C-alpha positions as CSV (number, residue, x, y, z in Angstrom):
1,M,5.8,-52.9,-58.6
2,S,3.2,-54.9,-60.6
3,S,4.6,-58.2,-59.3
4,I,4.0,-57.0,-55.8
5,A,0.5,-55.9,-56.6
6,A,-0.3,-59.3,-58.2
7,F,0.9,-61.2,-55.2
8,K,-2.0,-62.4,-53.0
9,P,-1.1,-64.2,-49.8
10,K,-3.1,-67.4,-49.2
11,A,-4.2,-66.0,-45.8
12,L,-6.2,-63.3,-47.5
13,S,-7.9,-65.5,-50.0
14,T,-9.0,-68.3,-47.5
15,T,-11.2,-68.3,-44.5
16,V,-10.9,-70.8,-41.6
17,I,-14.0,-72.9,-41.0
18,T,-14.9,-76.0,-39.1
19,R,-16.0,-79.1,-41.0
20,E,-19.4,-78.8,-39.4
21,G,-19.7,-75.1,-40.5
22,L,-18.7,-76.0,-44.0
23,A,-21.3,-78.8,-44.0
24,R,-24.0,-76.2,-42.9
25,L,-23.0,-73.8,-45.7
26,E,-23.1,-76.6,-48.3
27,A,-26.5,-77.8,-47.1
28,E,-27.9,-74.3,-47.3
29,L,-26.5,-73.9,-50.8
30,E,-27.9,-77.3,-51.9
31,H,-31.4,-76.3,-50.5
32,L,-31.3,-73.0,-52.3
33,L,-30.2,-74.5,-55.6
34,T,-33.0,-77.1,-55.5
35,A,-36.0,-76.2,-53.4
36,G,-35.4,-72.5,-53.4
37,R,-35.0,-72.1,-57.2
38,N,-38.0,-74.5,-57.8
39,E,-40.2,-72.4,-55.5
40,I,-39.3,-69.2,-57.2
41,A,-39.7,-70.7,-60.6
42,E,-43.2,-71.9,-59.6
43,R,-44.1,-68.4,-58.3
44,L,-42.9,-66.8,-61.5
45,R,-44.9,-69.3,-63.7
46,H,-48.0,-68.6,-61.6
47,A,-47.5,-64.8,-61.7
48,L,-47.0,-64.8,-65.5
49,S,-50.2,-66.9,-66.0
50,T,-52.5,-64.7,-64.0
51,D,-52.0,-61.3,-65.6
52,A,-51.4,-60.1,-69.2
53,N,-49.6,-56.9,-68.3
54,A,-46.3,-58.0,-66.8
55,A,-45.2,-54.4,-66.0
56,E,-48.1,-54.0,-63.6
57,N,-48.1,-57.5,-62.1
58,A,-47.2,-57.0,-58.4
59,D,-46.8,-60.8,-57.8
60,L,-44.4,-61.1,-60.8
61,N,-42.4,-58.1,-59.6
62,Q,-42.2,-59.5,-56.1
63,A,-41.2,-63.0,-57.4
64,R,-38.5,-61.4,-59.5
65,D,-37.1,-59.5,-56.5
66,E,-37.1,-62.7,-54.4
67,Q,-35.3,-64.5,-57.3
68,A,-32.6,-61.8,-57.3
69,Q,-32.2,-62.1,-53.6
70,L,-32.0,-65.9,-53.9
71,E,-29.4,-65.7,-56.6
72,R,-27.3,-63.2,-54.5
73,R,-27.4,-65.5,-51.5
74,I,-26.3,-68.5,-53.8
75,A,-23.4,-66.4,-55.1
76,I,-22.4,-65.5,-51.6
77,L,-22.5,-69.1,-50.4
78,E,-20.6,-70.3,-53.4
79,E,-17.8,-67.7,-52.8
80,R,-17.7,-68.6,-49.1
81,I,-17.4,-72.3,-49.8
82,R,-14.8,-71.7,-52.5
83,S,-12.6,-69.6,-50.1
84,A,-13.2,-71.8,-47.0
85,E,-10.3,-73.7,-45.5
86,P,-11.6,-76.5,-43.3
87,V,-9.6,-77.0,-40.1
88,D,-9.6,-79.8,-37.6
89,P,-8.7,-79.1,-34.0
90,D,-5.7,-80.9,-32.5
91,A,-7.3,-82.9,-29.6
92,F,-3.9,-83.8,-28.1
93,N,-2.1,-80.4,-28.0
94,G,-3.8,-79.2,-24.8
95,V,-4.6,-75.7,-26.1
96,V,-7.7,-74.0,-27.4
97,D,-8.1,-74.5,-31.2
98,V,-10.7,-73.6,-33.7
99,G,-13.3,-76.4,-33.7
100,E,-13.2,-77.0,-29.9
101,R,-15.7,-76.2,-27.2
102,V,-14.3,-74.2,-24.3
103,R,-15.8,-74.1,-20.9
104,L,-15.1,-71.0,-18.9
105,R,-15.8,-69.3,-15.6
106,D,-16.1,-65.5,-15.4
107,L,-13.8,-64.6,-12.5
108,E,-15.8,-61.5,-11.5
109,T,-19.3,-63.0,-11.5
110,G,-18.6,-66.7,-11.2
111,Q,-20.8,-67.4,-14.2
112,R,-20.0,-70.5,-16.2
113,L,-19.9,-70.2,-19.9
114,S,-19.5,-72.6,-22.8
115,Y,-18.5,-71.6,-26.4
116,D,-17.6,-73.4,-29.6
117,L,-14.7,-71.7,-31.2
118,V,-15.4,-71.4,-35.0
119,G,-14.4,-69.6,-38.1
120,S,-15.9,-66.1,-38.8
121,L,-18.3,-67.4,-41.5
122,E,-20.1,-69.7,-39.0
123,S,-20.2,-67.6,-35.8
124,D,-23.5,-67.2,-34.0
125,V,-23.3,-66.0,-30.4
126,F,-26.9,-67.0,-29.7
127,A,-26.0,-70.6,-30.7
128,G,-22.8,-70.5,-28.6
129,R,-20.5,-70.3,-31.6
130,V,-17.8,-67.6,-31.2
131,S,-15.6,-66.5,-34.1
132,S,-11.9,-67.1,-33.6
133,S,-11.3,-63.6,-35.0
134,S,-13.5,-61.9,-32.4
135,P,-11.9,-60.3,-29.4
136,L,-13.0,-63.3,-27.2
137,G,-11.8,-65.8,-29.8
138,R,-8.4,-64.2,-30.2
139,A,-8.0,-64.1,-26.4
140,L,-8.9,-67.9,-26.1
141,I,-6.8,-69.3,-28.9
142,G,-3.7,-71.1,-27.6
143,L,-4.7,-71.0,-23.9
144,R,-4.5,-74.1,-21.7
145,K,-6.8,-75.4,-19.0
146,G,-6.4,-73.2,-15.9
147,E,-5.2,-70.2,-17.8
148,V,-7.1,-66.9,-17.8
149,A,-8.2,-64.9,-20.9
150,V,-8.5,-61.1,-20.5
151,V,-11.1,-59.7,-22.9
152,D,-12.1,-56.1,-23.5
153,A,-15.8,-56.3,-23.9
154,P,-18.4,-53.6,-24.5
155,R,-19.3,-53.7,-20.8
156,G,-15.7,-53.6,-19.6
157,R,-12.8,-55.9,-19.2
158,R,-13.7,-59.6,-18.5
159,R,-11.4,-62.2,-17.0
160,L,-12.4,-65.8,-18.0
161,K,-10.7,-68.9,-16.7
162,V,-10.5,-71.9,-19.0
163,L,-12.1,-74.8,-17.1
164,A,-12.1,-77.4,-19.9
165,I,-11.3,-77.8,-23.6
166,E,-13.4,-80.3,-25.4
167,T,-12.9,-81.7,-28.9
168,S,-15.5,-83.8,-30.6
169,L,-13.4,-86.2,-32.7
170,P,-14.7,-87.1,-36.1
171,A,-16.2,-90.6,-36.4
172,S,-13.7,-92.9,-38.1
173,G,-14.5,-94.0,-41.6
């Protein structure tokens, strides 16, 4: 039984992410490790120099709280980057993959939509990035141009026709 408990499938320890999403996480981490830590260190130095009683120094306590938040965010980003599995879409397979932009038409309203299908760590609906593990993402994966995705959404069932699948190919070396 212990050998079964020790087995950890790769799928559970990794998270799919686009190369652009991984680059965004790495850039945020780099910023926090450099500018973020430097800013907090300066605030701590300033707070320590202004008041003799550290226990009652509100600026010092606030700076320490912000330092703890910063270090938590750094740890989260490091773990996400460590578990990230970058994927590249297959531009020639003709089906919706993670890393591709999908242009859709809502068959009930006629509204045209465009989404980038991304990994769960980088989804941001307001920026047009939909997670491949969301109901919409799961419905779109593997569809071809002209096919219809049926998605159960909070406001009812939506039928979305795939109008186009676009892949931005990485620039060659």
